[in-house]
C-alpha positions as CSV (number, residue, x, y, z in Angstrom):
1,X,-0.1,0.1,0.3
2,X,1.6,3.2,-1.1
3,X,1.4,6.3,1.9
4,X,-0.2,9.1,0.7
5,X,0.6,12.7,2.3
6,X,-1.0,15.8,1.7
7,X,0.9,18.9,3.0
8,X,-1.0,21.8,3.5
9,X,1.2,25.5,3.9
10,X,-0.3,28.9,4.9
11,X,2.0,31.7,4.9
12,X,1.6,34.8,6.7
13,X,-0.3,36.8,4.2
14,X,-2.8,33.8,4.3
15,X,-1.5,32.3,0.6
16,X,-1.5,28.8,0.7
17,X,0.1,25.7,-1.0
18,X,-0.9,22.2,-1.3
19,X,1.7,19.7,-1.9
20,X,0.3,16.1,-2.6
21,X,2.9,13.2,-2.4
22,X,2.1,9.2,-3.3
23,X,-0.6,10.6,-5.7
24,X,-0.4,9.6,-9.4
25,X,-2.0,10.7,-12.8
26,X,-5.5,12.4,-12.6
27,X,-6.1,11.1,-8.8
28,X,-3.5,13.8,-8.1
29,X,-5.5,16.7,-9.9
30,X,-8.8,15.2,-8.5
31,X,-7.4,15.7,-4.9
32,X,-5.9,19.0,-5.6
33,X,-9.3,20.1,-6.8
34,X,-11.1,19.1,-3.7
35,X,-8.6,21.1,-1.6
36,X,-8.7,24.3,-4.0
37,X,-13.1,24.5,-3.8
38,X,-14.0,27.7,-4.8
39,X,-10.5,29.3,-4.4
40,X,-8.5,30.6,-7.5
41,X,-5.5,29.0,-8.5
42,X,-2.0,31.2,-8.9
43,X,0.3,28.8,-9.9
44,X,0.4,25.1,-10.7
45,X,3.3,23.0,-10.7
46,X,2.6,19.4,-11.7
47,X,5.5,16.9,-10.3
48,X,6.5,14.0,-12.4
49,X,4.2,11.7,-10.8
50,X,1.5,13.5,-12.3
51,X,2.4,12.0,-15.7
52,X,2.6,8.6,-14.3
53,X,-0.7,6.5,-14.3
54,X,-1.7,4.5,-11.6
55,X,-3.0,0.7,-12.8
56,X,-4.9,-1.8,-11.4
57,X,-2.5,-4.3,-9.0
58,X,-0.8,-0.9,-7.7
59,X,1.8,-1.1,-10.7
60,X,2.8,2.1,-12.3
61,X,3.1,2.6,-16.1
62,X,4.4,5.9,-17.6
63,X,2.0,7.0,-20.4
64,X,3.2,7.3,-23.7
């Protein structure tokens, strides 16, 4: 079982950032959207894991 971690940071000005670890592909975008809610996104950076598809049997396969 892969460990999944969500790190949320809020600075002194009230700006927040969300870092997702252990999520892959579309699942990562879905979780980020859940935390975003109605807030506007100022900056978005996808990690390499975003481009990896999680397949059945917990194997990872890079999309072509």
